[in-house]
C-alpha positions in Angstrom: -0.2 0.0 0.0 0.9 3.8 -0.7 2.9 5.1 2.5 1.3 8.3 2.1 -1.0 10.3 4.5 -4.8 9.7 4.0 -6.7 13.4 4.2 -8.8 13.6 6.9 -11.9 14.2 4.7 -14.5 11.8 4.7 -13.6 10.4 1.4 -15.2 10.4 -1.7 -19.0 10.8 -2.1 -21.0 8.9 -4.9 -22.7 11.4 -7.3 -26.2 10.6 -9.0 -26.2 9.6 -12.8 -26.1 12.0 -15.2 -26.0 12.9 -19.0 -22.6 14.4 -19.6 -22.8 17.1 -21.9 -19.1 16.1 -23.2 -20.2 12.5 -24.3 -21.6 11.9 -27.7 -23.4 8.5 -27.5 -26.8 7.2 -28.3 -29.5 7.2 -25.3 -29.8 3.1 -25.9 -26.1 2.5 -25.7 -25.9 -0.2 -23.0 -22.4 -1.1 -23.5 -21.3 0.1 -20.2 -22.4 1.7 -16.9 -20.3 4.8 -15.3 -20.2 5.5 -11.3 -19.2 8.7 -10.8 -18.1 10.2 -7.3 -17.2 13.6 -5.9 -13.7 14.1 -4.5 -13.2 14.7 -0.6 -13.6 18.2 0.7 -9.9 18.6 1.0 -9.6 18.0 -3.0 -12.4 20.0 -4.5 -10.4 22.7 -5.9 -8.1 20.1 -7.5 -10.4 17.5 -8.8 -13.9 17.8 -10.4 -15.0 14.0 -10.5 -13.9 10.3 -10.6 -15.5 8.5 -13.0 -15.5 4.7 -13.2 -16.7 3.0 -16.5 -17.6 -1.0 -16.3 -18.2 -2.7 -19.6 -18.9 -6.2 -21.0 -19.1 -7.1 -24.8 -19.5 -10.2 -26.4 -16.6 -11.6 -28.5 -16.2 -9.6 -31.5 -18.3 -6.8 -30.5 -17.4 -2.9 -29.8 -18.7 0.2 -29.1 -17.2 3.1 -29.9 -17.4 6.2 -27.1 -16.9 9.8 -28.3 -16.0 12.5 -26.3 -15.7 16.4 -26.7 -13.3 16.8 -23.8 -13.8 19.4 -20.9 -10.8 21.9 -20.7 -8.8 19.7 -18.0 -6.0 17.1 -17.6 -7.2 13.3 -16.7 -5.8 10.2 -15.2 -6.8 6.8 -16.2 -5.9 3.6 -14.8 -7.2 0.2 -16.3 -6.2 -3.3 -15.8 -3.2 -2.6 -18.6 -2.0 0.8 -18.2 -1.9 4.0 -16.2 -1.9 7.3 -18.0 -1.7 11.3 -17.8 -3.5 13.2 -20.4 -3.2 17.0 -21.2 -6.7 18.5 -22.7 -7.9 17.1 -26.2 -8.5 19.6 -28.9 -10.6 17.4 -31.1 -13.0 14.9 -30.4 -11.6 11.8 -28.6 -12.6 8.4 -29.5 -12.4 5.0 -27.1 -13.5 1.7 -28.5 -14.6 -1.0 -26.1 -14.4 -4.3 -26.0 -14.5 -7.3 -23.7 -14.8 -7.1 -20.1 -12.8 -4.5 -18.9 -12.9 -1.3 -16.1 -11.0 2.0 -16.0 -10.7 4.4 -12.9 -10.5 7.9 -14.1 -9.7 11.3 -12.3 -11.4 14.5 -14.2 -9.3 17.2 -12.9 -10.3 20.7 -12.2 -8.5 23.4 -14.4 -5.9 24.3 -11.7 -4.5 20.6 -11.6 -2.7 20.0 -14.5 0.2 22.2 -14.0 0.5 21.3 -10.5 0.5 17.6 -11.4 3.4 17.7 -14.2 5.3 20.9 -12.0 5.3 23.3 -14.7 3.2 24.4 -17.9 0.7 22.5 -19.2 1.6 24.1 -22.9 3.2 20.9 -24.3 0.6 18.8 -23.0 -2.3 19.5 -25.0 -3.3 16.2 -27.2 -0.6 14.6 -25.4 -1.0 11.3 -23.3 2.0 9.8 -21.5 2.7 7.0 -18.7 1.6 8.0 -15.4 5.0 7.7 -14.2 6.3 10.5 -16.2 4.4 12.9 -13.9 4.1 10.9 -10.6 7.4 9.2 -10.7 7.7 6.6 -8.2 4.1 6.9 -6.8 2.5 5.8 -10.2 3.4 2.1 -10.2 2.3 1.8 -6.4 -1.0 3.6 -7.1 -2.0 1.3 -10.4 -1.3 -1.9 -7.9 -3.4 -0.4 -5.4 -6.1 0.4 -7.7 -6.1 -2.8 -9.7 -6.0 -4.8 -6.5 -9.2 -2.7 -5.3 -11.0 -3.4 -8.9 -10.2 -7.0 -9.0 -12.8 -9.1 -7.4 -15.6 -7.2 -8.8 -15.5 -3.9 -10.6 -19.2 -3.3 -10.2 -18.9 -3.1 -6.6 -19.2 0.5 -5.3 -17.0 -0.6 -2.3 -14.2 -1.7 -4.8 -14.6 2.0 -6.1 -14.1 3.6 -3.1 -10.9 1.6 -2.0 -9.5 2.3 -5.5 -10.2 6.0 -5.2 -9.0 6.0 -1.4 -5.5 5.1 -2.9 -5.8 7.8 -5.6 -6.5 10.3 -3.0 -3.6 9.5 -1.0 -1.5 10.7 -3.9 -3.5 13.5 -4.8 -3.4 15.1 -1.2 0.4 16.1 -1.8 -1.0 18.5 -4.3 -2.9 20.9 -2.2 -3.6 23.4 -1.2 -4.3 24.7 -4.6 -2.2 28.1 -5.6 -4.2 31.4 -6.2 -3.3 31.3 -9.5 -4.9 27.7 -9.9 -8.0 29.3 -7.9 -8.2 32.1 -10.3 -8.1 29.7 -13.3 -10.9 27.3 -12.0 -13.0 30.4 -11.4 -12.4 31.8 -15.0 -13.3 28.3 -16.6 -16.4 27.9 -14.4 -17.8 31.2 -15.3 -17.1 30.5 -18.9 -19.0 27.2 -18.9 -22.0 28.4 -17.0 -22.4 31.7 -19.1 -24.0 31.2 -22.4 -23.7 34.7 -23.5 -20.0 35.0 -23.1 -18.7 34.7 -26.8 -15.8 37.1 -26.8 -12.4 37.0 -25.2 -13.0 40.9 -23.8 -15.7 40.0 -21.8 -13.5 37.2 -19.8 -11.1 40.3 -19.5 -13.5 42.7 -18.4 -14.9 40.1 -15.7 -11.9 39.3 -14.2 -10.0 42.6 -14.8 -7.1 41.0 -16.4 -5.6 42.2 -19.8 -5.8 39.9 -23.1 -2.2 38.9 -23.4 -2.0 37.9 -19.6 -5.1 35.8 -20.0 -3.6 33.9 -22.8 -0.4 33.5 -20.8 -2.6 32.1 -18.0 -4.8 29.8 -20.0 -1.8 28.7 -22.0 0.4 27.9 -19.0 -2.5 26.3 -16.9 -4.5 24.4 -19.5 -2.5 24.1 -22.6 -5.2 26.3 -24.5 -6.4 29.7 -25.3 -9.1 31.5 -23.9 -11.0 31.5 -27.6 -11.0 27.7 -27.3 -12.4 27.9 -23.9 -15.4 29.8 -25.2 -15.7 27.7 -28.4 -15.6 24.5 -26.9 -18.5 25.7 -24.3 -20.3 26.4 -27.6 -20.1 23.2 -29.4 -21.0 21.4 -25.8 -24.2 23.6 -25.9 -24.7 22.6 -29.6 -24.5 19.0 -28.9 -26.7 19.2 -25.8 -29.6 21.0 -27.9 -29.1 18.1 -30.8 -29.6 15.6 -28.1 -32.6 17.4 -26.9 -34.0 17.4 -30.6 -36.6 20.0 -30.0 -35.0 22.5 -32.1 -34.0 22.4 -35.7 -30.3 22.8 -36.8 -30.7 26.5 -37.9 -32.6 27.2 -34.3 -29.6 25.6 -32.6 -27.3 27.9 -34.5 -29.3 31.0 -34.0 -29.7 30.4 -30.4 -25.9 30.1 -29.9 -25.0 33.2 -31.6 -23.9 31.5 -34.9 -24.0 33.8 -38.1 -25.9 31.1 -39.5 -26.3 27.2 -40.0 -23.3 26.9 -42.1 -21.1 28.4 -39.3 -22.2 26.2 -36.7 -21.6 23.0 -39.3 -18.4 24.2 -40.0 -17.2 24.7 -36.4 -18.6 21.3 -35.2 -17.0 19.9 -38.3 -13.7 20.8 -37.8 -13.2 19.6 -34.3 -15.8 16.2 -34.5 -15.2 15.3 -38.5 -19.2 15.3 -38.0 -22.0 17.5 -39.1 -24.9 18.7 -36.9 -27.1 16.2 -38.7 -24.9 13.2 -38.2 -24.4 14.4 -34.4 -28.3 14.2 -34.2 -28.2 10.9 -35.3 -25.7 9.7 -32.8 -28.4 10.6 -30.4 -31.1 8.9 -32.0 -32.6 12.1 -33.4 -33.8 13.0 -36.8 -31.9 16.0 -37.9 -34.6 19.1 -38.7 
């Protein structure tokens, strides 16, 4: 077991099931189940949540999972590998096969630079072995997680045992620094504010110059302020297409696009899919 002090925190707490705005999948996809957990109070400025997908598919079958990632770093540990990933700028795709699980950490925006010990500028669209950022802790953590999950990956008590090991390691990265708290606040405001469509609005809200804001998001996230706004708009677009109660032209107008063609071009440049194709992923007829 890891020889690190356990945070006096009460531990992770189960979260209700939710439809992730980042996930692009059909509502009838029964290939897997995802359990989600909130971090212990000590880690709330470092970790957004934990997620544990478990899947079982017949021999020869597969299920493709498409995700428009949030602007944060991730850790994923499964039976075969343990990885750290920066922000993925395009749509990511994972193919599920066989019987397996993963234990994932979705960090908050503050965390990436703390975990890697420097700028996240070189981590955009990059995934590496967990040992590259956690050194000797990575092997011990992977062993603990796999031991906890081995008996029954569907068992919530196994999940909590696995996450106990994760939190023991992550406790050394708190408290989060002031700059990290600021970037957490900036990203939260963008994601919650549909009327934010220009970088100048961020500059005004947080009383920071555009160049300084660009340097901040590049250093802490590996992306630009404009990217933050664009990703939130794409999440809102896919949410509206999932709901299916508006036509594509209406979705474009609601989100402030000049016309349907601009929305189509924006979605296609990131996902390689048109709005009509995304609607069909959700089992909706394009209008």
